[in-house]
mmCIF file as gemmi writes it, N, C-alpha and C atoms, coordinates in Angstrom:
data_model
loop_
_atom_site.group_PDB
_atom_site.id
_atom_site.type_symbol
_atom_site.label_atom_id
_atom_site.label_alt_id
_atom_site.label_comp_id
_atom_site.label_asym_id
_atom_site.label_entity_id
_atom_site.label_seq_id
_atom_site.pdbx_PDB_ins_code
_atom_site.Cartn_x
_atom_site.Cartn_y
_atom_site.Cartn_z
_atom_site.occupancy
_atom_site.B_iso_or_equiv
_atom_site.pdbx_formal_charge
_atom_site.auth_seq_id
_atom_site.auth_asym_id
_atom_site.pdbx_PDB_model_num
ATOM 1 N N . MET Axp A 1 ? -17.096 -14.743 11.777 1 0 ? 1 A 1
ATOM 2 C CA . MET Axp A 1 ? -16.067 -15.762 11.893 1 0 ? 1 A 1
ATOM 3 C C . MET Axp A 1 ? -15.034 -15.511 10.81 1 0 ? 1 A 1
ATOM 4 N N . GLU Axp A 2 ? -13.81 -15.655 11.158 1 0 ? 2 A 1
ATOM 5 C CA . GLU Axp A 2 ? -12.763 -15.409 10.182 1 0 ? 2 A 1
ATOM 6 C C . GLU Axp A 2 ? -12.562 -16.615 9.269 1 0 ? 2 A 1
ATOM 7 N N . VAL Axp A 3 ? -12.016 -16.347 8.117 1 0 ? 3 A 1
ATOM 8 C CA . VAL Axp A 3 ? -11.841 -17.37 7.087 1 0 ? 3 A 1
ATOM 9 C C . VAL Axp A 3 ? -10.95 -18.51 7.585 1 0 ? 3 A 1
ATOM 10 N N . ASP Axp A 4 ? -9.908 -18.191 8.336 1 0 ? 4 A 1
ATOM 11 C CA . ASP Axp A 4 ? -9.012 -19.23 8.844 1 0 ? 4 A 1
ATOM 12 C C . ASP Axp A 4 ? -9.747 -20.214 9.751 1 0 ? 4 A 1
ATOM 13 N N . ARG Axp A 5 ? -10.627 -19.696 10.593 1 0 ? 5 A 1
ATOM 14 C CA . ARG Axp A 5 ? -11.407 -20.564 11.494 1 0 ? 5 A 1
ATOM 15 C C . ARG Axp A 5 ? -12.346 -21.464 10.689 1 0 ? 5 A 1
ATOM 16 N N . LEU Axp A 6 ? -12.962 -20.908 9.664 1 0 ? 6 A 1
ATOM 17 C CA . LEU Axp A 6 ? -13.852 -21.698 8.825 1 0 ? 6 A 1
ATOM 18 C C . LEU Axp A 6 ? -13.076 -22.797 8.108 1 0 ? 6 A 1
ATOM 19 N N . ALA Axp A 7 ? -11.881 -22.479 7.616 1 0 ? 7 A 1
ATOM 20 C CA . ALA Axp A 7 ? -11.037 -23.483 6.96 1 0 ? 7 A 1
ATOM 21 C C . ALA Axp A 7 ? -10.655 -24.587 7.942 1 0 ? 7 A 1
ATOM 22 N N . THR Axp A 8 ? -10.37 -24.207 9.168 1 0 ? 8 A 1
ATOM 23 C CA . THR Axp A 8 ? -10.039 -25.204 10.198 1 0 ? 8 A 1
ATOM 24 C C . THR Axp A 8 ? -11.223 -26.132 10.442 1 0 ? 8 A 1
ATOM 25 N N . LEU Axp A 9 ? -12.417 -25.56 10.529 1 0 ? 9 A 1
ATOM 26 C CA . LEU Axp A 9 ? -13.614 -26.377 10.75 1 0 ? 9 A 1
ATOM 27 C C . LEU Axp A 9 ? -13.856 -27.345 9.601 1 0 ? 9 A 1
ATOM 28 N N . VAL Axp A 10 ? -13.631 -26.884 8.374 1 0 ? 10 A 1
ATOM 29 C CA . VAL Axp A 10 ? -13.807 -27.762 7.215 1 0 ? 10 A 1
ATOM 30 C C . VAL Axp A 10 ? -12.84 -28.94 7.319 1 0 ? 10 A 1
ATOM 31 N N . GLY Axp A 11 ? -11.609 -28.675 7.719 1 0 ? 11 A 1
ATOM 32 C CA . GLY Axp A 11 ? -10.652 -29.763 7.911 1 0 ? 11 A 1
ATOM 33 C C . GLY Axp A 11 ? -11.09 -30.723 9.003 1 0 ? 11 A 1
ATOM 34 N N . GLN Axp A 12 ? -11.605 -30.175 10.094 1 0 ? 12 A 1
ATOM 35 C CA . GLN Axp A 12 ? -12.053 -31.005 11.211 1 0 ? 12 A 1
ATOM 36 C C . GLN Axp A 12 ? -13.284 -31.829 10.842 1 0 ? 12 A 1
ATOM 37 N N . ALA Axp A 13 ? -14.064 -31.351 9.902 1 0 ? 13 A 1
ATOM 38 C CA . ALA Axp A 13 ? -15.265 -32.086 9.484 1 0 ? 13 A 1
ATOM 39 C C . ALA Axp A 13 ? -14.897 -33.407 8.813 1 0 ? 13 A 1
ATOM 40 N N . GLY Axp A 14 ? -13.656 -33.554 8.396 1 0 ? 14 A 1
ATOM 41 C CA . GLY Axp A 14 ? -13.189 -34.806 7.806 1 0 ? 14 A 1
ATOM 42 C C . GLY Axp A 14 ? -12.406 -35.672 8.782 1 0 ? 14 A 1
ATOM 43 N N . ASP Axp A 15 ? -12.456 -35.33 10.053 1 0 ? 15 A 1
ATOM 44 C CA . ASP Axp A 15 ? -11.714 -36.06 11.08 1 0 ? 15 A 1
ATOM 45 C C . ASP Axp A 15 ? -12.157 -37.52 11.152 1 0 ? 15 A 1
ATOM 46 N N . ASP Axp A 16 ? -11.223 -38.392 11.522 1 0 ? 16 A 1
ATOM 47 C CA . ASP Axp A 16 ? -11.552 -39.808 11.694 1 0 ? 16 A 1
ATOM 48 C C . ASP Axp A 16 ? -12.494 -40.039 12.873 1 0 ? 16 A 1
ATOM 49 N N . ASP Axp A 17 ? -12.449 -39.156 13.847 1 0 ? 17 A 1
ATOM 50 C CA . ASP Axp A 17 ? -13.341 -39.249 15.001 1 0 ? 17 A 1
ATOM 51 C C . ASP Axp A 17 ? -14.692 -38.652 14.593 1 0 ? 17 A 1
ATOM 52 N N . PRO Axp A 18 ? -15.731 -39.484 14.485 1 0 ? 18 A 1
ATOM 53 C CA . PRO Axp A 18 ? -17.019 -38.979 14.003 1 0 ? 18 A 1
ATOM 54 C C . PRO Axp A 18 ? -17.631 -37.904 14.894 1 0 ? 18 A 1
ATOM 55 N N . LEU Axp A 19 ? -17.382 -37.946 16.193 1 0 ? 19 A 1
ATOM 56 C CA . LEU Axp A 19 ? -17.939 -36.919 17.065 1 0 ? 19 A 1
ATOM 57 C C . LEU Axp A 19 ? -17.273 -35.561 16.835 1 0 ? 19 A 1
ATOM 58 N N . LYS Axp A 20 ? -15.955 -35.565 16.632 1 0 ? 20 A 1
ATOM 59 C CA . LYS Axp A 20 ? -15.259 -34.322 16.303 1 0 ? 20 A 1
ATOM 60 C C . LYS Axp A 20 ? -15.746 -33.786 14.957 1 0 ? 20 A 1
ATOM 61 N N . ALA Axp A 21 ? -15.912 -34.69 14.002 1 0 ? 21 A 1
ATOM 62 C CA . ALA Axp A 21 ? -16.372 -34.288 12.671 1 0 ? 21 A 1
ATOM 63 C C . ALA Axp A 21 ? -17.791 -33.723 12.731 1 0 ? 21 A 1
ATOM 64 N N . LEU Axp A 22 ? -18.654 -34.344 13.511 1 0 ? 22 A 1
ATOM 65 C CA . LEU Axp A 22 ? -20.023 -33.851 13.652 1 0 ? 22 A 1
ATOM 66 C C . LEU Axp A 22 ? -20.068 -32.489 14.324 1 0 ? 22 A 1
ATOM 67 N N . HIS Axp A 23 ? -19.249 -32.301 15.342 1 0 ? 23 A 1
ATOM 68 C CA . HIS Axp A 23 ? -19.179 -31.006 16.017 1 0 ? 23 A 1
ATOM 69 C C . HIS Axp A 23 ? -18.75 -29.919 15.031 1 0 ? 23 A 1
ATOM 70 N N . ALA Axp A 24 ? -17.741 -30.201 14.242 1 0 ? 24 A 1
ATOM 71 C CA . ALA Axp A 24 ? -17.27 -29.239 13.246 1 0 ? 24 A 1
ATOM 72 C C . ALA Axp A 24 ? -18.354 -28.965 12.207 1 0 ? 24 A 1
ATOM 73 N N . ALA Axp A 25 ? -19.045 -30 11.761 1 0 ? 25 A 1
ATOM 74 C CA . ALA Axp A 25 ? -20.115 -29.828 10.77 1 0 ? 25 A 1
ATOM 75 C C . ALA Axp A 25 ? -21.228 -28.944 11.323 1 0 ? 25 A 1
ATOM 76 N N . ALA Axp A 26 ? -21.564 -29.119 12.586 1 0 ? 26 A 1
ATOM 77 C CA . ALA Axp A 26 ? -22.601 -28.291 13.209 1 0 ? 26 A 1
ATOM 78 C C . ALA Axp A 26 ? -22.161 -26.829 13.267 1 0 ? 26 A 1
ATOM 79 N N . GLU Axp A 27 ? -20.904 -26.592 13.591 1 0 ? 27 A 1
ATOM 80 C CA . GLU Axp A 27 ? -20.394 -25.22 13.632 1 0 ? 27 A 1
ATOM 81 C C . GLU Axp A 27 ? -20.388 -24.595 12.243 1 0 ? 27 A 1
ATOM 82 N N . ILE Axp A 28 ? -20.032 -25.378 11.227 1 0 ? 28 A 1
ATOM 83 C CA . ILE Axp A 28 ? -20.051 -24.885 9.844 1 0 ? 28 A 1
ATOM 84 C C . ILE Axp A 28 ? -21.472 -24.5 9.448 1 0 ? 28 A 1
ATOM 85 N N . ARG Axp A 29 ? -22.433 -25.359 9.772 1 0 ? 29 A 1
ATOM 86 C CA . ARG Axp A 29 ? -23.841 -25.091 9.441 1 0 ? 29 A 1
ATOM 87 C C . ARG Axp A 29 ? -24.316 -23.805 10.119 1 0 ? 29 A 1
ATOM 88 N N . HIS Axp A 30 ? -23.967 -23.626 11.382 1 0 ? 30 A 1
ATOM 89 C CA . HIS Axp A 30 ? -24.362 -22.422 12.118 1 0 ? 30 A 1
ATOM 90 C C . HIS Axp A 30 ? -23.773 -21.173 11.453 1 0 ? 30 A 1
ATOM 91 N N . GLU Axp A 31 ? -22.515 -21.244 11.088 1 0 ? 31 A 1
ATOM 92 C CA . GLU Axp A 31 ? -21.869 -20.095 10.456 1 0 ? 31 A 1
ATOM 93 C C . GLU Axp A 31 ? -22.471 -19.807 9.082 1 0 ? 31 A 1
ATOM 94 N N . ALA Axp A 32 ? -22.794 -20.843 8.328 1 0 ? 32 A 1
ATOM 95 C CA . ALA Axp A 32 ? -23.411 -20.65 7.009 1 0 ? 32 A 1
ATOM 96 C C . ALA Axp A 32 ? -24.775 -19.98 7.149 1 0 ? 32 A 1
ATOM 97 N N . GLU Axp A 33 ? -25.557 -20.375 8.139 1 0 ? 33 A 1
ATOM 98 C CA . GLU Axp A 33 ? -26.861 -19.755 8.388 1 0 ? 33 A 1
ATOM 99 C C . GLU Axp A 33 ? -26.697 -18.278 8.748 1 0 ? 33 A 1
ATOM 100 N N . ARG Axp A 34 ? -25.698 -17.978 9.56 1 0 ? 34 A 1
ATOM 101 C CA . ARG Axp A 34 ? -25.448 -16.588 9.953 1 0 ? 34 A 1
ATOM 102 C C . ARG Axp A 34 ? -25.066 -15.745 8.739 1 0 ? 34 A 1
ATOM 103 N N . ILE Axp A 35 ? -24.175 -16.266 7.918 1 0 ? 35 A 1
ATOM 104 C CA . ILE Axp A 35 ? -23.737 -15.552 6.72 1 0 ? 35 A 1
ATOM 105 C C . ILE Axp A 35 ? -24.922 -15.321 5.789 1 0 ? 35 A 1
ATOM 106 N N . GLU Axp A 36 ? -25.744 -16.35 5.594 1 0 ? 36 A 1
ATOM 107 C CA . GLU Axp A 36 ? -26.905 -16.217 4.723 1 0 ? 36 A 1
ATOM 108 C C . GLU Axp A 36 ? -27.839 -15.119 5.228 1 0 ? 36 A 1
ATOM 109 N N . ALA Axp A 37 ? -28.114 -15.111 6.522 1 0 ? 37 A 1
ATOM 110 C CA . ALA Axp A 37 ? -29.012 -14.106 7.085 1 0 ? 37 A 1
ATOM 111 C C . ALA Axp A 37 ? -28.457 -12.693 6.894 1 0 ? 37 A 1
ATOM 112 N N . VAL Axp A 38 ? -27.17 -12.54 7.087 1 0 ? 38 A 1
ATOM 113 C CA . VAL Axp A 38 ? -26.545 -11.226 6.895 1 0 ? 38 A 1
ATOM 114 C C . VAL Axp A 38 ? -26.685 -10.779 5.444 1 0 ? 38 A 1
ATOM 115 N N . GLN Axp A 39 ? -26.45 -11.685 4.512 1 0 ? 39 A 1
ATOM 116 C CA . GLN Axp A 39 ? -26.511 -11.317 3.1 1 0 ? 39 A 1
ATOM 117 C C . GLN Axp A 39 ? -27.942 -11.052 2.635 1 0 ? 39 A 1
ATOM 118 N N . VAL Axp A 40 ? -28.903 -11.781 3.181 1 0 ? 40 A 1
ATOM 119 C CA . VAL Axp A 40 ? -30.305 -11.492 2.853 1 0 ? 40 A 1
ATOM 120 C C . VAL Axp A 40 ? -30.658 -10.092 3.35 1 0 ? 40 A 1
ATOM 121 N N . ARG Axp A 41 ? -30.259 -9.78 4.567 1 0 ? 41 A 1
ATOM 122 C CA . ARG Axp A 41 ? -30.536 -8.45 5.116 1 0 ? 41 A 1
ATOM 123 C C . ARG Axp A 41 ? -29.876 -7.363 4.259 1 0 ? 41 A 1
ATOM 124 N N . ARG Axp A 42 ? -28.635 -7.584 3.832 1 0 ? 42 A 1
ATOM 125 C CA . ARG Axp A 42 ? -27.948 -6.609 2.968 1 0 ? 42 A 1
ATOM 126 C C . ARG Axp A 42 ? -28.68 -6.444 1.643 1 0 ? 42 A 1
ATOM 127 N N . ALA Axp A 43 ? -29.114 -7.563 1.067 1 0 ? 43 A 1
ATOM 128 C CA . ALA Axp A 43 ? -29.823 -7.503 -0.208 1 0 ? 43 A 1
ATOM 129 C C . ALA Axp A 43 ? -31.128 -6.734 -0.069 1 0 ? 43 A 1
ATOM 130 N N . ARG Axp A 44 ? -31.896 -7.023 0.983 1 0 ? 44 A 1
ATOM 131 C CA . ARG Axp A 44 ? -33.17 -6.329 1.186 1 0 ? 44 A 1
ATOM 132 C C . ARG Axp A 44 ? -32.951 -4.844 1.435 1 0 ? 44 A 1
ATOM 133 N N . THR Axp A 45 ? -31.907 -4.501 2.188 1 0 ? 45 A 1
ATOM 134 C CA . THR Axp A 45 ? -31.588 -3.096 2.454 1 0 ? 45 A 1
ATOM 135 C C . THR Axp A 45 ? -31.299 -2.36 1.156 1 0 ? 45 A 1
ATOM 136 N N . ARG Axp A 46 ? -30.731 -3.06 0.192 1 0 ? 46 A 1
ATOM 137 C CA . ARG Axp A 46 ? -30.41 -2.458 -1.108 1 0 ? 46 A 1
ATOM 138 C C . ARG Axp A 46 ? -31.563 -2.558 -2.094 1 0 ? 46 A 1
ATOM 139 N N . GLY Axp A 47 ? -32.699 -3.075 -1.633 1 0 ? 47 A 1
ATOM 140 C CA . GLY Axp A 47 ? -33.893 -3.111 -2.468 1 0 ? 47 A 1
ATOM 141 C C . GLY Axp A 47 ? -33.996 -4.308 -3.399 1 0 ? 47 A 1
ATOM 142 N N . VAL Axp A 48 ? -33.215 -5.343 -3.166 1 0 ? 48 A 1
ATOM 143 C CA . VAL Axp A 48 ? -33.285 -6.538 -4.01 1 0 ? 48 A 1
ATOM 144 C C . VAL Axp A 48 ? -34.602 -7.257 -3.727 1 0 ? 48 A 1
ATOM 145 N N . PRO Axp A 49 ? -35.369 -7.587 -4.772 1 0 ? 49 A 1
ATOM 146 C CA . PRO Axp A 49 ? -36.657 -8.27 -4.564 1 0 ? 49 A 1
ATOM 147 C C . PRO Axp A 49 ? -36.479 -9.688 -4.019 1 0 ? 49 A 1
ATOM 148 N N . TRP Axp A 50 ? -37.5 -10.126 -3.289 1 0 ? 50 A 1
ATOM 149 C CA . TRP Axp A 50 ? -37.475 -11.485 -2.729 1 0 ? 50 A 1
ATOM 150 C C . TRP Axp A 50 ? -37.246 -12.535 -3.811 1 0 ? 50 A 1
ATOM 151 N N . ALA Axp A 51 ? -37.815 -12.344 -4.979 1 0 ? 51 A 1
ATOM 152 C CA . ALA Axp A 51 ? -37.681 -13.335 -6.054 1 0 ? 51 A 1
ATOM 153 C C . ALA Axp A 51 ? -36.221 -13.534 -6.457 1 0 ? 51 A 1
ATOM 154 N N . LEU Axp A 52 ? -35.455 -12.46 -6.516 1 0 ? 52 A 1
ATOM 155 C CA . LEU Axp A 52 ? -34.036 -12.586 -6.882 1 0 ? 52 A 1
ATOM 156 C C . LEU Axp A 52 ? -33.21 -13.201 -5.757 1 0 ? 52 A 1
ATOM 157 N N . ILE Axp A 53 ? -33.566 -12.879 -4.522 1 0 ? 53 A 1
ATOM 158 C CA . ILE Axp A 53 ? -32.888 -13.499 -3.379 1 0 ? 53 A 1
ATOM 159 C C . ILE Axp A 53 ? -33.155 -14.998 -3.381 1 0 ? 53 A 1
ATOM 160 N N . ALA Axp A 54 ? -34.403 -15.37 -3.607 1 0 ? 54 A 1
ATOM 161 C CA . ALA Axp A 54 ? -34.774 -16.787 -3.651 1 0 ? 54 A 1
ATOM 162 C C . ALA Axp A 54 ? -34.007 -17.513 -4.752 1 0 ? 54 A 1
ATOM 163 N N . GLU Axp A 55 ? -33.911 -16.892 -5.918 1 0 ? 55 A 1
ATOM 164 C CA . GLU Axp A 55 ? -33.188 -17.497 -7.034 1 0 ? 55 A 1
ATOM 165 C C . GLU Axp A 55 ? -31.721 -17.718 -6.668 1 0 ? 55 A 1
ATOM 166 N N . ALA Axp A 56 ? -31.108 -16.735 -6.02 1 0 ? 56 A 1
ATOM 167 C CA . ALA Axp A 56 ? -29.705 -16.851 -5.625 1 0 ? 56 A 1
ATOM 168 C C . ALA Axp A 56 ? -29.488 -17.98 -4.621 1 0 ? 56 A 1
ATOM 169 N N . LEU Axp A 57 ? -30.484 -18.214 -3.772 1 0 ? 57 A 1
ATOM 170 C CA . LEU Axp A 57 ? -30.395 -19.269 -2.762 1 0 ? 57 A 1
ATOM 171 C C . LEU Axp A 57 ? -30.864 -20.628 -3.27 1 0 ? 57 A 1
ATOM 172 N N . GLY Axp A 58 ? -31.471 -20.643 -4.449 1 0 ? 58 A 1
ATOM 173 C CA . GLY Axp A 58 ? -31.952 -21.908 -5.007 1 0 ? 58 A 1
ATOM 174 C C . GLY Axp A 58 ? -33.2 -22.437 -4.328 1 0 ? 58 A 1
ATOM 175 N N . VAL Axp A 59 ? -34.026 -21.509 -3.835 1 0 ? 59 A 1
ATOM 176 C CA . VAL Axp A 59 ? -35.281 -21.901 -3.185 1 0 ? 59 A 1
ATOM 177 C C . VAL Axp A 59 ? -36.416 -21.077 -3.78 1 0 ? 59 A 1
ATOM 178 N N . SER Axp A 60 ? -37.626 -21.392 -3.382 1 0 ? 60 A 1
ATOM 179 C CA . SER Axp A 60 ? -38.771 -20.627 -3.874 1 0 ? 60 A 1
ATOM 180 C C . SER Axp A 60 ? -38.842 -19.274 -3.162 1 0 ? 60 A 1
ATOM 181 N N . LYS Axp A 61 ? -39.535 -18.351 -3.797 1 0 ? 61 A 1
ATOM 182 C CA . LYS Axp A 61 ? -39.761 -17.045 -3.192 1 0 ? 61 A 1
ATOM 183 C C . LYS Axp A 61 ? -40.504 -17.216 -1.867 1 0 ? 61 A 1
ATOM 184 N N . GLN Axp A 62 ? -41.464 -18.128 -1.853 1 0 ? 62 A 1
ATOM 185 C CA . GLN Axp A 62 ? -42.243 -18.364 -0.641 1 0 ? 62 A 1
ATOM 186 C C . GLN Axp A 62 ? -41.347 -18.875 0.499 1 0 ? 62 A 1
ATOM 187 N N . ALA Axp A 63 ? -40.415 -19.761 0.166 1 0 ? 63 A 1
ATOM 188 C CA . ALA Axp A 63 ? -39.539 -20.322 1.193 1 0 ? 63 A 1
ATOM 189 C C . ALA Axp A 63 ? -38.637 -19.253 1.801 1 0 ? 63 A 1
ATOM 190 N N . VAL Axp A 64 ? -38.042 -18.433 0.945 1 0 ? 64 A 1
ATOM 191 C CA . VAL Axp A 64 ? -37.136 -17.407 1.466 1 0 ? 64 A 1
ATOM 192 C C . VAL Axp A 64 ? -37.921 -16.336 2.224 1 0 ? 64 A 1
ATOM 193 N N . HIS Axp A 65 ? -39.105 -16.013 1.756 1 0 ? 65 A 1
ATOM 194 C CA . HIS Axp A 65 ? -39.906 -15.013 2.454 1 0 ? 65 A 1
ATOM 195 C C . HIS Axp A 65 ? -40.37 -15.551 3.807 1 0 ? 65 A 1
ATOM 196 N N . LYS Axp A 66 ? -40.701 -16.828 3.857 1 0 ? 66 A 1
ATOM 197 C CA . LYS Axp A 66 ? -41.12 -17.432 5.125 1 0 ? 66 A 1
ATOM 198 C C . LYS Axp A 66 ? -39.982 -17.406 6.144 1 0 ? 66 A 1
ATOM 199 N N . LYS Axp A 67 ? -38.769 -17.707 5.676 1 0 ? 67 A 1
ATOM 200 C CA . LYS Axp A 67 ? -37.617 -17.769 6.575 1 0 ? 67 A 1
ATOM 201 C C . LYS Axp A 67 ? -37.146 -16.388 7.001 1 0 ? 67 A 1
ATOM 202 N N . TYR Axp A 68 ? -37.15 -15.437 6.071 1 0 ? 68 A 1
ATOM 203 C CA . TYR Axp A 68 ? -36.555 -14.129 6.338 1 0 ? 68 A 1
ATOM 204 C C . TYR Axp A 68 ? -37.524 -12.963 6.217 1 0 ? 68 A 1
ATOM 205 N N . GLY Axp A 69 ? -38.798 -13.221 6.041 1 0 ? 69 A 1
ATOM 206 C CA . GLY Axp A 69 ? -39.748 -12.167 5.74 1 0 ? 69 A 1
ATOM 207 C C . GLY Axp A 69 ? -40.215 -11.327 6.895 1 0 ? 69 A 1
ATOM 208 N N . GLY Axp A 70 ? -39.669 -11.535 8.077 1 0 ? 70 A 1
ATOM 209 C CA . GLY Axp A 70 ? -40.067 -10.726 9.218 1 0 ? 70 A 1
ATOM 210 C C . GLY Axp A 70 ? -39.684 -9.27 9.035 1 0 ? 70 A 1
ATOM 211 N N . SER Axp A 71 ? -40.178 -8.436 9.906 1 0 ? 71 A 1
ATOM 212 C CA . SER Axp A 71 ? -39.955 -6.994 9.787 1 0 ? 71 A 1
ATOM 213 C C . SER Axp A 71 ? -38.481 -6.625 9.811 1 0 ? 71 A 1
ATOM 214 N N . ARG Axp A 72 ? -37.633 -7.427 10.432 1 0 ? 72 A 1
ATOM 215 C CA . ARG Axp A 72 ? -36.216 -7.077 10.479 1 0 ? 72 A 1
ATOM 216 C C . ARG Axp A 72 ? -35.542 -7.217 9.126 1 0 ? 72 A 1
ATOM 217 N N . PHE Axp A 73 ? -36.152 -7.958 8.183 1 0 ? 73 A 1
ATOM 218 C CA . PHE Axp A 73 ? -35.586 -8.12 6.855 1 0 ? 73 A 1
ATOM 219 C C . PHE Axp A 73 ? -36.364 -7.382 5.787 1 0 ? 73 A 1
ATOM 220 N N . SER Axp A 74 ? -37.532 -6.924 6.111 1 0 ? 74 A 1
ATOM 221 C CA . SER Axp A 74 ? -38.4 -6.325 5.098 1 0 ? 74 A 1
ATOM 222 C C . SER Axp A 74 ? -37.969 -4.919 4.744 1 0 ? 74 A 1
ATOM 223 N N . GLN Axp A 75 ? -38.36 -4.547 3.544 1 0 ? 75 A 1
ATOM 224 C CA . GLN Axp A 75 ? -38.156 -3.176 3.104 1 0 ? 75 A 1
ATOM 225 C C . GLN Axp A 75 ? -39.432 -2.735 2.44 1 0 ? 75 A 1
ATOM 226 N N . ARG Axp A 76 ? -39.79 -1.524 2.666 1 0 ? 76 A 1
ATOM 227 C CA . ARG Axp A 76 ? -41.026 -1.008 2.073 1 0 ? 76 A 1
ATOM 228 C C . ARG Axp A 76 ? -40.861 -0.883 0.571 1 0 ? 76 A 1
ATOM 229 N N . GLY Axp A 77 ? -41.986 -1.05 -0.088 1 0 ? 77 A 1
ATOM 230 C CA . GLY Axp A 77 ? -41.994 -0.795 -1.519 1 0 ? 77 A 1
ATOM 231 C C . GLY Axp A 77 ? -42.048 -1.975 -2.364 1 0 ? 77 A 1
């Protein structure tokens, strides 16, 4: 998603119409999850340990490993 679209969604999340605002908030959440998954995959590909990824996300190592620890995110070693 491009930055301009994300900025538009952030503006819409403050709309007076609560349904429009909720729709925008849901789209923002979806995009944030996608970005996080991409960055976790990039970090693992570069050999970053789960503990450092967890620290960057502000969660426990167990939580981040549970969410992203599947074979598509894992790296040997």
